[in-house]
C-alpha positions in Angstrom: 0.0 0.0 0.0 1.1 3.5 -0.7 0.1 6.5 1.3 -2.1 8.5 -1.1 -1.0 11.7 0.6 2.5 11.5 -0.9 0.7 12.3 -4.3 0.7 16.1 -4.1 0.0 19.0 -6.4 3.3 19.6 -7.8 5.3 16.4 -7.1 5.3 13.1 -5.2 7.0 13.6 -1.8 7.1 11.7 1.6 9.2 10.5 4.5 11.7 7.8 4.0 11.0 4.6 5.7 7.5 5.8 6.5 6.0 6.8 3.2 9.1 5.8 0.9 10.9 2.6 0.3 12.6 0.8 -2.5 9.3 -0.9 -3.3 7.3 2.3 -3.4 10.1 3.8 -5.6 9.8 0.8 -8.0 5.8 1.2 -8.1 6.3 4.9 -8.9 8.8 4.1 -11.7 6.3 1.5 -13.2 3.4 4.0 -12.8 5.5 6.9 -14.5 6.8 4.8 -17.2 3.3 3.5 -18.1 1.7 6.9 -17.8 4.4 8.4 -20.1 3.9 5.6 -22.8 0.2 5.9 -22.8 0.4 9.7 -22.7 2.9 9.9 -25.6 1.5 7.1 -27.6 5.0 5.7 -28.2 6.0 2.0 -28.1 9.1 3.0 -26.4 10.7 6.0 -24.6 13.8 7.4 -23.0 14.0 9.3 -19.7 16.6 10.8 -17.5 17.0 10.4 -13.8 18.8 12.9 -11.5 19.2 12.6 -7.7 20.1 14.8 -4.8 22.4 14.5 -1.8 20.0 12.9 0.6 21.4 9.7 2.1 18.4 7.6 0.7 18.5 9.0 -2.8 20.7 6.3 -4.1 18.5 3.6 -2.7 15.4 5.3 -4.1 16.9 5.8 -7.6 17.7 2.0 -7.7 14.1 1.2 -7.1 12.8 3.8 -9.4 15.0 2.8 -12.2 14.0 -0.8 -11.7 10.4 0.0 -12.1 10.9 2.3 -15.2 13.0 -0.3 -17.0 10.5 -3.1 -16.2 8.0 -1.2 -17.9 10.0 -0.9 -21.1 11.5 2.6 -20.9 15.2 3.4 -21.2 16.9 5.3 -18.6 19.8 7.7 -18.6 21.2 8.2 -14.9 22.6 11.8 -14.7 24.1 11.1 -11.4 23.9 13.4 -8.3 23.1 16.9 -9.4 20.9 20.0 -8.9 17.4 19.8 -10.2 17.9 22.3 -12.9 20.5 20.0 -14.5 18.0 17.3 -14.7 15.6 20.0 -16.5 18.5 20.9 -18.6 19.0 17.4 -19.8 15.5 17.4 -21.3 16.6 20.2 -23.7 20.1 18.9 -24.5 19.5 15.1 -24.8 17.0 13.2 -26.9 14.4 12.4 -24.2 10.8 12.0 -23.5 10.8 13.1 -19.9 12.4 12.4 -16.6 12.4 12.5 -12.8 14.4 14.4 -10.3 14.7 12.5 -7.0 14.8 15.2 -4.4 13.3 16.3 -1.0 13.9 19.9 -2.2 14.0 22.3 1.0 12.3 19.8 3.2 14.2 18.1 6.4 16.6 15.3 5.8 14.0 12.5 6.3 12.0 13.8 3.2 12.5 12.8 -0.4 10.3 12.8 -3.5 10.0 12.9 -7.2 9.7 16.0 -9.5 8.4 14.5 -12.8 8.6 15.8 -16.4 6.8 14.6 -19.4 8.4 16.0 -22.6 10.0 19.3 -21.2 7.3 20.3 -18.7 6.9 19.2 -15.1 3.6 17.6 -14.6 1.2 18.6 -11.8 -2.3 18.2 -10.4 -4.4 15.6 -12.3 -1.4 14.1 -14.2 0.1 13.1 -10.8 -3.2 11.6 -9.7 -3.2 9.8 -13.0 0.0 8.0 -12.1 -1.5 7.0 -8.8 -4.5 5.6 -10.5 -2.2 3.6 -12.7 -0.3 2.2 -9.5 -3.6 1.5 -7.7 -4.8 -0.5 -10.7 -1.5 -2.2 -11.3 -2.1 -1.1 -14.9 1.6 -1.4 -15.8 3.3 -1.6 -19.1 5.9 -4.5 -19.5 9.3 -4.4 -21.1 13.1 -4.4 -20.7 14.5 -0.9 -20.8 18.2 -0.2 -21.0 20.3 1.9 -18.6 23.3 4.1 -19.3 25.0 6.7 -17.2 25.5 10.3 -18.5 27.2 12.6 -16.0 25.4 15.9 -16.7 27.4 18.5 -14.7 30.3 19.0 -17.0 28.0 19.3 -20.0 25.9 22.0 -18.1 29.1 24.0 -17.1 30.4 23.8 -20.8 27.1 25.2 -22.0 27.0 28.2 -19.7 30.7 29.1 -20.0 30.0 31.2 -23.1 26.7 32.7 -21.9 28.3 35.3 -19.6 31.1 37.8 -19.8 33.9 38.6 -17.3 32.9 38.8 -13.6 36.3 39.7 -12.3 36.0 42.1 -9.3 32.7 40.6 -8.1 33.0 38.9 -4.7 30.3 36.7 -3.4 29.7 34.2 -0.5 27.8 31.1 -1.8 26.1 29.1 1.0 24.9 25.7 -0.7 23.5 24.4 2.5 25.0 21.1 2.0 22.8 20.4 -1.0 23.8 19.9 -4.6 24.3 23.5 -5.7 27.9 23.3 -4.4 28.8 20.8 -7.1 28.3 23.5 -9.8 27.8 27.0 -8.7 31.3 27.9 -7.2 33.3 26.2 -10.1 31.1 28.2 -12.7 31.4 31.5 -10.9 35.3 31.2 -10.6 35.4 30.3 -14.4 34.2 33.9 -15.1 36.7 35.4 -12.7 34.4 36.1 -9.8 36.0 35.6 -6.2 33.9 32.9 -4.4 33.9 32.3 -0.6 32.3 28.9 -0.1 30.0 27.9 2.8 28.6 24.3 3.1 29.4 23.6 -0.5 30.2 19.9 0.2 26.9 17.8 -0.3 25.8 16.1 2.9 22.4 14.6 3.2 22.3 15.2 7.0 22.3 18.9 6.3 24.3 19.4 9.5 24.8 23.2 9.4 21.3 24.7 8.8 17.9 23.6 7.2 18.4 23.7 3.4 15.9 26.5 2.7 17.2 29.9 1.9 14.0 31.8 2.5 14.1 31.0 6.3 15.6 33.8 8.5 17.4 31.3 10.6 18.9 29.7 7.6 20.4 33.0 6.3 22.2 34.1 9.5 25.4 32.6 8.8 25.3 33.9 5.2 24.6 37.4 6.4 27.4 37.2 8.8 29.9 36.0 6.2 29.0 38.7 3.7 29.6 41.4 6.2 32.9 39.7 7.5 34.3 39.3 3.8 32.9 42.6 2.6 31.4 40.7 -0.4 29.0 42.3 -2.9 26.4 39.7 -2.4 25.6 36.5 -0.6 23.8 33.7 -2.4 22.1 30.8 -0.7 20.5 27.6 -2.4 18.0 25.1 -1.2 18.8 21.4 -1.2 18.3 21.0 -5.0 19.4 24.4 -6.0 16.2 25.4 -7.8 15.5 28.0 -5.3 17.7 31.1 -4.5 18.2 33.3 -1.5 20.2 36.6 -1.6 21.6 39.1 0.8 23.1 42.4 -0.2 26.5 43.7 0.9 25.0 45.1 4.1 23.5 41.9 4.9 19.9 42.8 4.1 17.7 39.9 2.6 16.7 40.5 -1.0 13.4 38.4 -1.4 12.3 36.8 -4.5 9.9 39.7 -5.6 12.8 42.3 -5.2 15.1 40.0 -7.3 12.3 40.1 -10.0 12.5 43.8 -9.9 16.1 43.6 -10.6 15.9 41.2 -13.3 12.8 42.6 -15.0 14.4 46.0 -15.3 17.4 44.7 -17.0 15.3 42.5 -19.4 12.9 45.2 -20.4 15.6 47.7 -21.4 16.0 45.5 -24.5 12.6 44.0 -24.6 10.0 46.7 -24.1 6.4 45.4 -23.6 7.6 42.0 -22.5 5.4 40.0 -20.2 6.6 39.2 -16.7 4.9 36.8 -14.2 4.9 37.1 -10.5 2.7 34.9 -8.0 0.1 36.1 -5.5 2.5 36.6 -2.6 4.7 39.0 -4.4 4.8 42.6 -3.4 2.7 45.2 -5.3 6.0 47.2 -5.9 6.9 44.4 -8.3 3.8 44.7 -10.4 4.0 48.6 -10.4 7.6 48.5 -11.3 7.1 46.2 -14.3 4.4 48.4 -15.7 6.6 51.6 -15.0 9.4 50.2 -17.0 7.3 49.3 -20.0 6.5 45.7 -19.3 3.1 43.8 -18.8 2.9 42.4 -15.3 0.8 39.3 -14.8 -0.1 37.9 -11.4 -0.5 34.1 -11.2 -0.9 31.1 -9.0 2.0 29.9 -6.7 3.8 26.7 -7.7 6.8 26.1 -10.0 4.8 23.8 -12.4 1.8 26.3 -12.7 4.2 29.1 -13.3 6.1 27.3 -16.0 2.8 26.4 -17.8 1.7 30.0 -17.6 5.0 31.3 -19.0 4.5 29.1 -22.1 1.0 30.3 -22.6 1.9 33.9 -22.1 5.3 33.7 -23.7 6.7 35.7 -20.8 10.5 36.3 -20.6 10.7 36.1 -16.9 8.7 34.7 -13.8 9.3 34.3 -10.2 8.0 33.4 -6.8 8.6 34.7 -3.4 10.1 31.3 -2.6 13.1 32.0 -4.7 12.1 30.0 -7.8 13.3 32.1 -10.8 12.4 31.4 -14.3 14.3 32.8 -17.3 12.9 32.5 -20.8 15.2 35.4 -21.8 18.5 33.9 -22.9 17.5 30.6 -21.4 15.1 27.7 -21.4 12.3 28.9 -19.1 12.8 26.6 -15.9 13.8 27.4 -12.4 17.5 27.4 -12.0 19.1 29.1 -8.9 22.6 28.7 -10.4 21.8 30.5 -13.6 19.8 33.1 -11.6 23.0 33.7 -9.6 25.1 34.3 -12.7 22.3 36.8 -14.0 22.5 38.7 -10.7 26.4 38.9 -10.8 26.3 40.0 -14.3 23.9 43.0 -13.5 26.0 43.9 -10.5 29.1 43.9 -12.8 27.2 46.1 -15.3 26.4 48.9 -12.8 30.2 49.6 -12.4 32.2 50.2 -9.3 31.6 50.5 -6.5 29.7 47.3 -7.1 26.5 47.1 -5.0 23.5 44.9 -4.8 21.6 47.4 -2.6 22.0 50.1 -5.1 19.9 48.1 -7.7 16.8 48.7 -5.5 17.5 52.2 -4.1 14.6 53.8 -6.0 11.9 51.2 -5.2 9.2 52.7 -2.9 9.4 51.5 0.7 6.7 49.2 2.0 6.4 47.0 5.0 5.6 43.4 4.5 5.3 40.3 6.7 7.2 37.2 5.6 5.0 34.2 4.8 3.0 33.3 7.9 2.2 29.7 8.1 -0.9 28.9 9.9 -1.5 25.2 10.8 -4.7 23.8 9.1 -5.4 20.2 8.2 -5.4 19.3 4.7 -8.9 18.2 4.7 -10.5 21.6 5.5 -7.8 24.1 4.4 -9.4 24.8 1.0 -13.0 25.1 2.6 -11.4 27.7 5.0 -10.2 29.8 2.0 -13.5 29.5 0.2 -15.3 30.8 3.3 -12.7 33.7 3.5 -13.4 34.7 -0.1 -17.0 35.3 1.1 -16.1 36.9 4.3 -14.2 39.8 2.6 -16.7 40.4 -0.2 -17.0 44.2 0.6 -13.3 44.7 -0.7 -11.9 44.4 -4.2 -10.0 41.1 -4.3 -8.2 38.7 -6.5 -9.1 34.9 -6.2 -6.8 33.2 -8.7 -5.0 31.5 -5.8 -6.8 31.9 -2.4 -7.8 35.5 -1.8 -5.6 38.6 -2.1 -7.7 41.3 -0.4 -6.9 44.9 -1.9 -6.9 47.9 0.4 -6.2 51.5 -0.5 -2.8 51.3 1.2 -1.9 47.6 1.3 -3.1 44.1 0.8 -3.6 40.8 2.5 -3.4 37.2 1.2 -5.0 34.0 2.5 -4.3 30.9 0.5 -4.1 27.2 1.1 -0.6 25.6 0.7 -0.6 22.8 -1.9 2.2 21.1 -0.4 1.7 21.3 3.4 -1.2 21.3 5.9 -1.2 25.0 6.3 -2.7 28.3 5.3 -0.4 30.9 4.1 -0.8 34.4 5.1 1.0 37.5 3.9 0.4 41.2 4.5 1.8 44.5 3.0 1.1 48.2 3.8 2.7 51.5 3.5 3.6 51.8 7.3 3.6 49.9 10.4 0.4 51.0 11.9 -1.5 50.2 8.9 0.2 46.8 8.4 -1.0 46.0 11.9 -4.5 47.2 11.2 -4.8 45.1 8.1 -3.4 42.0 9.8 -5.7 42.3 12.7 -8.7 42.8 10.8 -8.0 39.7 8.4 -6.8 37.4 11.2 -9.8 38.3 13.4 -12.2 37.3 10.7 -10.1 34.2 9.8 -10.4 32.9 13.4 -14.1 33.4 13.3 -14.2 31.1 10.2 -11.8 28.5 11.7 -14.1 28.2 14.9 -16.9 26.7 12.8 -14.9 23.5 12.4 -14.9 21.5 15.5 -12.2 19.1 14.2 -9.4 21.8 13.9 
């Protein structure tokens, strides 16, 4: 039996030895391969498999590959690598899809599968379709081949002529003992940058801090090192290096929406009218800035798979999330790659000239006050009902309901949405000053508490 809760909105994810085992991995391999063959209508197919630094990833890899091959699909093992390199393989090798084995930014006991069909990561109903195949044991049968193709050198060679000289730029890189350390420092140095490494040796125990560069506690060491070394920026990665965290030369955190402002301005200089996508948690200053600089801002749902699908539909050149997923179609493939985003940031810092400064790139952005993401425990079985009730509870205000409810005030906004990956509600507030921020937050949280009281099982 497989725990049905591991089949989530964007991926398959669970706890090793509780939800995941070699046998479960084999079943997922069979389900994925059978889904791929049915979906593509092909008699045979070829996929890539990458895996992260977690201690159980090689064991899961073996089970997964066994299941895929027994369903008649050929496998290319890319080795341990960041998630973006598995995505990269879909563009550079002749493949029909693939899987990245990773627990991403979750604690060490977690692991999971980010699944691609063609060049796109699947989500929602497609993931449930794989579950249905497994439940029905409706597997294809065959004898797929296996070969190894270490992808890191290929990826580094591809990027080496995509950037100019970065001599003079000094950065601190905190890979959080994830897979980003296998690639980023080497690449940065190849362009002449000075790199101070922190926790760049992969270690699936994550002994130094949680592998999530959006958590304040995870960034404290990076902040201190940037100040100590007088670096121009500090760059952190999550466990599989598809999310980036940045601090400026003074140790201030540069959140995902602020990074989007930096990148969108640079892109819009040469691409006026370009579409740029942000998600519902991003600051209003981002959308205003895109429009002011001649772009077309689009607000969309949270989730890397949903963002990538929307990018294709809108033909957007850039997209991003507060969580540090940044997607470049401009000069790149359109998937989330924190290593690539690092190089783009360093390139922009270099172009500003001396004295090099990350902080100066945002000096003219209007100041607003915002909370970080506030995670409010709420069981999976009622969290979407709570959000639906909230949409009715604030109907006297203008709101956006593409993903939860973003309530608009004259001098700020509030967000209530259900997480697609955890049993929580995600709240965020923004306003022009602290007094108004507190007022908006109190108003929204008071009404939310009244809604929750209706559910006795909370």
